[in-house]
N, C-alpha and C positions, 0 to 999 in steps of 0.2 A: 684527461688523456684518454680514458676509456670511452667517454662520450664522443670524442673525435674519431676514434676507430670505428665506432658503431655508425657514425654518419658516413664515413668513407665506404663501409660495406653496403650501406643502404643505397648510396649513389651508384655503386657498381652494379647492384642488383637491378635497379631501375634502368640503367643504361643497357644492360644485357638484353632487356626485353625489346628495345627498339633500335639498337645498333645493327646495321645491315651485316649479314653473314657473307661468307664467301671470300674472294680475293680482296686484298687491301685496296682501298680507293682513297682519293684525296679527302673525301668527306669523313671516312672512318679515321684517318690519321689526325684530322683536326679535332674530332670528338675525343679521341684517346688522349691527345695532349691537353685538352680542356679538363678532363677528369683527373689526369695526373696532377695538374696544377691545383685543383680543388683538394685532392688528397694531401698534397704537400702542406697547404695552409691549415688543414684541419688536423693533421696528424704529425707531420714531421717537425713543425716549429716547436721549440722547447717549451715546456710547461711554465718555465720561469717568467716568460714574457706576459703571461696572463695575470690580470689583476684579481686579487682575492675577493672573497664575498664581502657583503656590506659589513658584516661583523665577524671578527676573528678572535678566538680565544687561545691562549697559550702562555708560556712562561716568559716573563720580562726580566732582563738583566740590565746592567748599566755600565757605562764606560769606566775603565780604571783611570786613576789620576795620571798615569804616564802618557795617556793620549791627549792630555790638555795641550793645545797649541798645534797639534798635527792637522794637516790638511784633510778635509773630508771629500766625499765624492762630488760635492758641488763646487769644489775649488777654494772654499773658505776654511780658515782654521777653526778647529773645535774649541769651544769654551765650555767649561764644566758648569758655569752658572747660567747658561742659555737653555731655553726650553726647546730642545731639539732631540731627534732620535734617529736611529738607523733602521731601515726596513728593506727587505729584499725585493718586494714587488710593487709597492706604491711608488708612483712617480715622485721625483725630487720636488720639494715645494708643497707636497700635500700636507694638509693639517689633519692630525689624528686626535681623537678623544680617547684617552686611556683611563680605564677604571680598574682599580685594584679590587679583585673579587673577595679578598680577605677582609678588608675594612671599609670598602665602599668609597675610598678617596678617589678623586678624579683630577685629571690634569690634561691640558691641551699642549701638544707638541707638534713641531714641523719636521717632516722628513728631509734631512740634509745629507744623509750618508747611507751607504749600503752595508747590510749585515743584519743580524748575526749569521755566521756561517756554520752554526751548529744546529742540528735538528731539535735540540732540547729547548731552544728559545725562538721566539717569533719577532722580538723587538729588542733593541738596545737603547736605553734611555740615557740622557745626560744625567750628571750627578744631581743637578738641581731638580730635575723632574722626578728622579728616583727618591729624592728626599721628600718631595711633596706627597708621594705615594707610600712613604714609609717602607721602602724596599731595601735601603742600605743596611739596615740591621740584619736582615735575613739573607741578603745576597741576591735573591730572586723571588718573584711572586707571580702567581697566575693572574693575568689581566684580561680584560675585554677591550678590543680595539675597534673603534668606529670612525671612519673618515667623515669629514664635514667640511663645509665651505664657510669660512668666517664671515659674519655679517658686517657689511660696511655701513656704518651709521652716517646718514647724510647730515651735513651741517648747513646752517643758514648763512648765506652770503649777505652780509650787510651792504646796503647801498653805499656806493663810494661817495665819500665826502671830499670836498676840495681841501687840499692841504697845501700850505705854502711851501714852495721849493726853497730849501736851505743850502747854504754853503758854509764851509768852515773858514773863519778868519781869525786873526790874532786879536786878543784883547789888549787892553792898555798896558798890562804888565809884560806883554810880549812872551809870556811863558805858557799860556793856555789858549786853547781854541774855544771859540764860542760861535753859535750859529747866527747868521744874518739872513733876513728875508730878502729874496731876490725878486725884483719887479722886472718889467719889460726892458726898461732903460739899462738897468744893471746887467741884465742877461746879455744885451747886445754888446756892452762894454767888455764883459768877460769873454765873450766869443771872439772879439778882436784881439785880446791880449794873448800872447803865446807863452809867456813865462809865468810860473807860479808866483814869483815875487811881485810881478806887476799886478796880478790878480788880487793878491792879498792887500796891496796898497790901495788898489781901487775900491775894494770892499770896505776898508776902513774909512776911506774918504767919503764914499757915497752913503755909508750907513750912519754917519754922524748927523 
């Protein structure tokens, strides 16, 4: 916030040197409106909209059991066994790497809710994440938070192999289904039949 105020003051000092003096003109009105807009975006917007630094340190707490099943800010119910967290500034869906500074334990969680609303804490963890960091015993612990983008592991797409098209038909005991291979002639017959019973009878007859 202080840096924004300094930028606004600097803009006005620069503008004062070359803004024309004397009676108001159309040009001066446009310039004044321009610098008022810049001042608004640099100073008036709340600090809560800004994203925190790359790394953040502070106390971490965790959700109480009574919040299990309640809706979070992303519209989904909270589950205590999920690796999620609540943070005030990071966008919903952001992945955070949280490290317990007391024991070095680490965990990855996703921002799905807003909070905590106490200045004593910087993040609320799910019970499962707090258990991994060994925070439940103490209630809260100082942690280091680092945002990251999960790596997407590419997978090899195997070349497609021809697979026979199958359809379900009745076996001899009439109680179970078994697959039959469909060739072109059978496919044409099945296409012309409109009822399931006719199709089953045709499959049995042509598959023998």
